[in-house]
N, C-alpha and C positions, 0 to 999 in steps of 0.2 A: 491646065489639066482639068478635066471635068470628072466629078465624082458622083457615082450613083448612090442615091440615098433611099433607103426604105424606112417606112415609118416604124417598123418593128425593131430597128436598130437604135432607136432613140434612147432606150434604157434597157440594159440587160437585167431585168428584174421580173417580178411576177406579172407585170403588165407594162406596156410601153406608154410613157407619159410624155405628152407634148403640151405646147402652150394652151391649146384649146380643149384639153380634157384627156380622159383615159380611153384608149382604144382597146380593141379586142386582141391586138397582136401580142403573142407570147413567145418567149424563147423556146428553142427546142429542148427536149429532154436529153439526158446523157446518152441515150441510144440513138440520137440524131432524128428523133421523131417529134412531132408536135405533142405538147402535153395532153393528158387525158381530157377528152371532151372538146378538143380543138382539131381543126383540119387546116393543113397548109393550102392556101389558095393562090400563092405566088412564090416562085423560087423555092423548090423543095429543100427540106432540112438536110443537113449533112453533119457528120461528126465534127464537133468543135465549132459550130457556127449557128446562126439563127436563121429561121425562115423569115422571108421578108414580110409575110403577113399570115398569121394563124387566126382562123375565124372560129367562133363557137359553133359547135355542131358540124355537120358535113356540108361540103360545098359541091354541088353537082357540076359536072363539066358538060353542060348541055348547050353551050353556046349562047345561053341567055343571060339573065342578070344574076344568076347564082343563088336565088332564093326560091322558096316554095310558091311565091305568088305569081311567078312567070311574067311579071310586068316590070315596067321601068321605074315604078314608084319605090323609093328606098324604104326598107324596113329595118327592124332592129338588127338582123343578121346581114344586111346588105346596104351599107351607108350611102353608096352612090348610084345604085341601080345599074351599074355597068355590066359588061360582059366578062366572061371568064378571063380573058387575056389581061385585063386591067382592073379586075374587080377589087375595088377598095384600095388599090396601091397608093393613091394620093389622097385618100380620104382623111378627114379629121384635122386638117391644118398642117402647115409645113413643119419640118424638123428644124433644129437650130441651124443657122447659116450666117456667116460673117464674111466680110471682105478681109483680104490679107494684103499687106502686113498690119494694117491699122486696126483690124478687129472691130469694124463697124457693122451693125446689124444690116443684113440684106435679106430679101425674100427670095427663096429658091423658086425654080420654075418646075411645074409638073409637066413632064415630057414623056410621052409613050408609057404612061401609067406609072412613072417613077419620079421621085424628086431629084432635081439636078441643082447642085450648089456650085456655081462657077468659082474659079480662082484658087482651087486647091484646099479649101477649108475641109477639115476632116473631124467628124464627131462619132466615135472617139478617134484619137490620133492613130495613124497606122503606117506612116512613112518615115524612114530614117533619112531625113533630108536637112537636118539642122534648123528647121523652121518650126515655130509654134503654130502648128496647123489647126489646133482646136482652141486657140486663144485663151488658154488657162494660165499663161505666164510661165510655162515650162516647155522645154524643147525635147521632142522625141520621147516624152515621158511614157513609161509603162510598156514600151515595146522593145523587142530585142534588136540590137544594132551591132555593127562592127566597131570595136574599139581599136584594135590593131591586128595586123596580119595581112600578108600580100596574096593569100589564096593558094600558096604552094609551099612546100618545104624549102627553107633557105636560112641564111644566117646574115641578115642585114639589120643595121640600126636604121631608124627613121621614125617618122610620125604616122600613126594610123596605118593606112594601106601600104605605106612605103617600107614598113618594118616586116621582116620575115622571121619565122620560127620553124622549128622542126619538132613536132609532137610536144607542144607545151603541155605541162602536166599540172603542177600545183601552184597556187597563188597565195600570197601573204600580204595583207594590208599593213601599211606603216602609218604611224601617227602624222607623218609629214604630208600625207595625201598621196604618196607614191605606193606602188605595189611591187613586190618581188615575185618573179616567175621562174620556175624550174623549166628550162628549155632542154628537155630530156635528150632529144635527138642531136642537139648541138653540143651536148656535154658542157653546158654553161648555165649560169644563173644570171638572169636579166633583170633590169630595173625598168619599170613602166611609170612614166610621169603622168600627172593628171590629164594632160592633153593627148595621151596615147603615144607619146614619144618613147621609143624603146632604146635602151643602151645596155652595155654589158656591165654587170656588177662584178662578176668573177668568172674566169674560165677563158680559154683561148679558142674554143670550137673544136679542138682535138681531144680525143679520149686520153686519159692518163690519171695519175694519182699523186701528182706533185703538189706539195704545200708551197706557200710563199705568197708574195704580193698577188692580189687578185688578177692583175693583168697577165701574170705568168702561171698561176696555179691551174691545175687541170682536174677535171671530174670525169666520171664514166656513168652516164645516164642518171643524173641527179633527179630526185623525185620530191619527197616531202620537205616542207619548210616550217620553221617555227622561229618566233622572235624571242630572244632571251632577255632577261631583265636589264642587261648592260647595253642593249641595243644591237648586239651581234645577231647574225642570222644562222640558225642551225640547219644543216642540210643532210637529208638521208641520201647518201651517195650510193645508190642501189647496187650497181655492178662493181663497185670497189669494196662492197661489204663493210662500209665505214659510216660513221657519223662525223661530219665535218663542221667547221665553224668559220664563218666570214666575219671578221672583226669589224667594229664600227669605226676603225681608224682611217686615216686618209688613204692608206695603201690598200685597204680592204683585205688585210692579211688573212690567208686561209691556213687553218691548222686542222689536224686530225684529233678528234675527241676520243674516239675508241674504235676498235676494229682494225683488221688487216686483211687476212685471207678468208675465204668462205668457210664456215663451220659453225659450231655451237660450243661456246665455253663462257662460263661466268668467271668473274675475277677482276683483277686490276685492269684499268682501261687499256693499258698497253698489251695485255695478254688476252683480253676478251675477244670472242669471235661472233660475227653475225653472218647471215646468209640472205643476201638480197633485200636489205631493209628498205621500205618504201614510205614509212610514216614516222613523224617525229613531233613531239609536243614538249613543252616545258612549263613548270609551275612557278609560282612566285618565290619558292624556296630554292629554285635552281635545279630541281630534280628533272632529268630528261627522260621522257618516255619514248620508246622505240617500237614501231611495228616491225618485227623481225619476220618479214613476209614469207620467205621460203622455209623458215623454221616453224611457221604456224604458231607463233607465240608472241607475247609482249614482254619486253625487257625494260629495265630502268637503269639509269646511270646516276649515281649519287656518291658524293665524297670520294671520287676517284675510282669507283668500282662499279662493275656491271653485275646485275642480278636478274633473275627471271621473275616477273611480276605475276603473270597469268598464262595459262596454257601449258600443255606438255610439248616442249619443243621437239620437232620431228614427228609429231603424231597429229595429223589433221583430223578434224571432227567438228561436231556442232553440239556443244553442251554448255549449259550454264554451270556455275559453281565457283569455288574459291581456289585461287592459285592453280596448282597442277591438276585439279579436278576439271577445270574448264577446257574446252577445245575450240580452236579457231581453224579456218581454212583460208590461208593467204590473207591475213589482215593487211590492209593497205594504209589508208589515211587515218590520222589521229587528230582529235580536236579537244583541247582542254576546255571543259565547260565551266561556267561561273560557279557551279556547285562544287567544283573540285574534282568531279569524276572526269574520266577521259572517254570521249565518244570514239568508237571504232567502226570503220567501214570494213566489214568482214566479206571481202570480195567474192570468194568462191562459195561461201555460204549464203550469198545474196541477202545479207541481213545487216542491220545496224545494231551494234552491241555497245555496252558501256562497262567500264571497270572502275572500281574505287581504288584509292591509294593503298588499300589493304589487299587488292587483288581479287575482289569479289566481282564476278562477271554476271551480267544479266542481258537478255535480249530485249531491245527496245522495239524493233519493228522487223518484219520479215518472217518467213516460215522455214527458211533453209532451202527452199526450192526456187529456181529461177522462174520469172514470169513478170507480168504487169497487171497489177490490181491495186486500185485505191481502196480506202476504207479503214476498218479497224486495224490498229497497228500490228497486232500479231497475226492478222489474216492477210495483210497487204503483201504484195510481191514486188521484188526488185530483180534487176539483172546486172550483176557485176557493179555494185556501187563503189565509187572510187574517191569522191571528194565530199567533205563535210564542212558545215558552218553552223555555229549557233548564232542566230540572227535576231538581235533585239528589235530591229525594225519590223520584222514580221512576227516576232514572238514565237519562233519556231526553230526547229533544226532543218537545215536545207541539205539535200543529198544530190550529188551529181550521179545520176543513175545511168551509167555509161552505156550499158547494153540496151537500154530502152530509149536512148537518145532524148532523155528528158531530165529536167531538174524537178525533184519532188520536195514537198515540205511535210514535216511531221509536227503536229501539235497534239490535239486529242485524237486526230485521225491522220491518215496519210492521204495527201492530195497531190495532184500534178500541178506544178507551178509554171513551168516553161516547157515548150516542145510539143510538136505534133506527134512524135513517135516515129516519123519518117527520117531516115538519114539524109541530110542535106545541109545547105548553108543559107537557107532563106531567112531574111530579116522580116520583122513584122510583129503583129500582136502576139501575146505570150503563147497561146496554144496553137498558133499557126506557124510560128518560127520553127526552124529545124536545126539540128546539131548533128555532128558526126563524132561520137564518143566524148561527150562532156565529162571532164575529169577533175577539175579544180574550181574552187569557189572562194571569193572574198568580197567583203562589203567595204568600200572605201569610206573615209570619214565623211564625205559629202553625201553619202547615201546610195551611191551608184553600186550596183551589183555586177561584178566581173565573173565571167565563166570561161575557163580554159577549154576551148573546143579542139580537142587534141588532134583528131584526124583531119580537121579542116585547117590545121596549123594557124589557128587564129584565137584571139581573145574577143569575146562578145561582151556587150554591156547592156544593162537595163537601167535606165534613169528612173529615179523615184517619182 
């Protein structure tokens, strides 16, 4: 494979640095234009990419050498004295180029005004092919690839593309290096091995509400997942209006923690009622937090009893406050933060909220209006956020922004981390890859980030 190299791609920074010095090439601005004071003289800028060469000042398209002297002698703004079609594209020395797989230095060829590096070397890496294409000692690092999924709805075990899912939703990382997946459309909870092999943890593939050994137990559209202190997995069984538990025993025994028919009622676990719960979290003391989605409130389960933590159940809205003063609109995913607060994906408010153990609710990011905007946290916009992760590796909160087909990150600002914003299934560099309703997130112990790509019926992976 032959790869086209432009000098300006050598380093996505204020200037492009190569072995022989600093060139005039600059990355495009956020609006897809060259930065102020620069003109694109080869390969126009586009949203989410770089121009192959930005030159200081303007570059006339007169068919000449592109500078004011109208001659072939190179000047400060025209290193090679070439014509418009190839003006400066191979100037300033070659970009990095190595042989594969032994990663020995080689010199690229300047062909048709662009650098050609034979043999598949990529800088930076952009192909999901299981090869260390940029010779940094890592495989497919930093790009979005397929981890598992056959590309259609189905219910098959297997490795990578041989496995099939139906609207996979939430992900939960285990200390073993495995991940648990709620396979919503298959009414099952799946187990993902580190190599992408999928198997059934519990559920038969048929909808039901039966407790018992995992191989016989049934669910009805399971969504949220949480790991309890005893190693069992808690499941928000949304259409059964229950919170279920998959024990860590050999039989993977499934039991009902609380809930029965749809409704709203606090009280003993056996009598309490939920309505379409989609999120669950648990703290070190064993208190279980539940996003009671269709009741628009947060509940908690402690000492065998269910109570309302925050929100006015049955009254959707968007308001910070304590306990019943606060309002939510279809809260979905929950994530227990290291601080002890619970992060909330408030789906229909298009916002990220947090709640304390005392029920004090505050908005972290979002305006309450749907949209797409990076920037200050309370000015940023989301569209139906569904999945959450507190990520020590990125020192940020990560959000599966399902309606925007992106994964966003929140630290001091809201930024786009993954996704072009177009619905699709393209692998590749972070902002060029595409998703179709990303909904769940987890970080494996080895640093890989998994994304439940719900409407692509797939699990995607980003290697560190």
